[in-house]
C-alpha positions in Angstrom: 19.8 -17.8 17.9 22.3 -16.5 15.4 21.9 -19.4 13.0 18.1 -19.0 12.9 18.1 -15.2 12.6 17.8 -15.2 8.8 14.7 -17.4 9.0 13.2 -15.2 11.6 13.9 -12.1 9.6 12.4 -13.7 6.4 9.3 -14.6 8.5 9.0 -11.0 9.8 9.3 -9.7 6.2 6.6 -12.1 4.9 4.4 -11.2 7.9 4.7 -7.5 7.2 4.0 -8.1 3.5 1.0 -10.2 4.3 -0.5 -7.6 6.6 0.0 -4.8 4.1 -1.4 -7.0 1.3 -4.5 -7.8 3.4 -5.1 -4.2 4.1 -4.8 -3.2 0.5 -7.3 -5.9 -0.5 -9.7 -4.7 2.2 -9.3 -1.0 1.0 -10.2 -1.8 -2.6 -13.9 -2.1 -3.1 -15.0 -5.4 -4.7 -16.5 -3.8 -7.8 -13.2 -1.9 -8.4 -11.3 -5.2 -8.2 -13.4 -6.7 -10.9 -13.9 -3.6 -13.1 -10.3 -2.3 -12.9 -7.1 -4.1 -12.5 -6.1 -4.7 -8.9 -2.4 -4.1 -8.0 -1.0 -5.8 -5.0 -2.8 -7.9 -2.5 -2.1 -10.7 -0.1 0.1 -12.5 -2.6 1.9 -9.6 -4.2 3.0 -7.7 -1.1 4.7 -10.7 0.6 6.6 -11.4 -2.6 7.8 -7.8 -2.6 8.8 -8.1 1.0 10.6 -11.4 0.3 12.4 -9.8 -2.7 13.6 -7.0 -0.3 14.8 -9.5 2.3 16.5 -11.8 -0.1 18.2 -8.9 -1.9 19.8 -7.8 1.4 20.8 -11.4 2.1 22.3 -11.6 -1.4 24.1 -8.3 -0.9 26.2 -9.8 1.9 28.0 -12.0 -0.6 27.6 -10.1 -3.9 27.6 -6.4 -2.9 25.1 -3.7 -1.9 24.4 -2.8 -5.5 22.1 -5.8 -5.8 19.5 -4.2 -3.6 19.3 -1.2 -6.0 19.1 -3.5 -9.0 16.3 -5.6 -7.5 14.4 -2.5 -6.4 14.8 -0.9 -9.9 13.6 -4.1 -11.6 10.5 -4.2 -9.4 9.8 -0.5 -9.9 10.0 -1.0 -13.7 7.4 -3.8 -13.4 5.1 -1.6 -11.2 5.6 1.3 -13.6 4.6 -0.8 -16.6 1.5 -2.0 -14.8 0.6 1.6 -13.9 1.1 2.8 -17.5 -1.0 -0.2 -18.9 -3.9 0.5 -16.5 -3.9 4.3 -17.3 -3.9 3.5 -21.0 -7.0 1.4 -20.5 -8.7 4.4 -19.0 -8.6 3.4 -15.4 -8.4 6.2 -12.9 -5.6 5.3 -10.5 -3.8 6.9 -7.6 -0.3 5.9 -6.6 -1.2 4.5 -3.2 -0.9 0.8 -4.2 2.4 1.5 -6.0 3.8 3.4 -3.0 2.6 0.6 -0.7 4.6 -1.9 -2.8 7.7 0.3 -2.5 7.3 0.5 1.3 6.7 -3.2 1.5 10.0 -3.9 -0.3 11.9 -1.5 2.0 10.3 -3.0 5.1 11.4 -6.5 3.9 14.9 -5.2 3.3 14.9 -3.6 6.8 13.8 -6.8 8.4 16.8 -8.7 6.9 19.3 -5.9 7.8 21.9 -7.0 10.4 21.2 -6.2 14.0 17.7 -4.8 13.4 16.1 -7.4 15.7 18.8 -6.8 18.4 17.8 -3.2 19.2 18.7 -2.2 22.8 15.3 -0.7 23.5 
């Protein structure tokens, strides 16, 4: 099972990202998706979860700082999208942005060592 654990962890991360993305798509009303920009759905959230999982995998060989760099880069992109949408006059809350952050962290957690081997 040890040799397949990274693949299982990546699958868990993608599954979590897909579930969160589907929920975010369902929470946004269709008219809001067309009238305003839509941040994060069934494609974006799995990518953020995958970025979290792969950064933890990469951190094993490069160093733990890579997780912070990847997270920082993604937060810059999310921040730029938030600023651009507010400049267009869109009224936005931070729920979608917070969901993207949580998705990244859950993806990183799924790839962390021994998470799937909990004793309970």
